[in-house]
N, C-alpha and C positions, 0 to 999 in steps of 0.2 A: 407266883411272882407278880402278876399284874396287880393283885390287891396291895402288895407291899409298895409297888411303884406309885399307884394312885393315892395311897394313904399318906406316905411319907415324903414323896418327891412332888414338889409343886409344879415343876416345869413339865407341861404336857408333852413336849418332845421326847422326854425320857420314857413315856408310856408306850411309845411305838414299838411294836414287835417286828423284828426283822423277818422278812420272808426268806425261807431257806431255799437252797439250790433246787430241790425236787419240786416244790410247789411252783416256783417261778418257771421252771422249764417244762413242767407238765402242761403248761398253757400253750406251748409252741408245737406246731405240727411236725417239725423236724425231729424234735426230741422224742415225741410219741412214736413216730415211725421208726426211729433208731431202736427204741425199747422193743417194739414189736419184732423187728428183724433180729436183734441180738438174742432175744429170749424165746422167740417163736410163740408169742402170745397175741391174743386179740384185744384184751383190755388190761388196764392197770387200775387196781382198786387201792385207794389210800384213805387215811382217816385222820381224826383228831384235828381237823381244820373246820371250825364252824362256818356255816353258810348262812348269810343274812338274806332270807327270801324277800324281806320287805324292801330290799334294794335291787330286786330283780336277779339275784344270783341263782345259780342252778347247781345241783349236786353232780351233774355230768357235763363234760365238755360237749360242744355242739356235735362233734362226730361220734360221741359215745365211747371213745377210747379210754379217757381218764374219768374215773368215777370216785367221788369223794364221799365217804361214809363217816358220819360223825353222830354220836349219840345225842348231842345237843343238850347236855344237862346243865348248861350255864344260863343263869337268869339274863345275862347280857344278850343272849340270843333267843329270848322269849321261851326258854325251855323246849324249843321245837327242834328236835333232831331228825335224822333220817336213817333209813336202813335199806339194805340191799337184800332182796328176796330172789333166790335163784331156784327155779323149778326145772324139771326136765324139758319143759316146753318154752319157757320164757324167763326173762330177767326183768324184775320190777325194782324201781327205786320209789320208795314210799316216804312221805313226810309223816313223822310220828306226831300224835296228838300231845298237847300240853297236859300237865297233871290236872288242871282245871277242866279241860275238855273231857278227860277220862272220867272225872267225878260226875260231870253233868250227864255223860252218856250212861253211866251206871245208874243214876237216879231215874233216867227215862226208860229203863228196861221194862 
């Protein structure tokens, strides 16, 4: 949809994507606490929300309760996604390499 909006609609205000209920509320301590109490969980993992690391954004909330996992396959976000790796001992959030970084690493083997 964004491609359509940017290509056919000249007004940049029409290009703005509305933030949905969950994304907006997952940034508030009260909402995260309510989810934890209601569902008996420690963390909420959600996705398909690109994170722009160049603007200082993070994939996890400061308290580690809300974790955003997005593959990052959009050129608008530098093809840099992230993944969640859960082992029996630890939970890791990793930033995935770009396709160019993967090619460079393969050539340097």
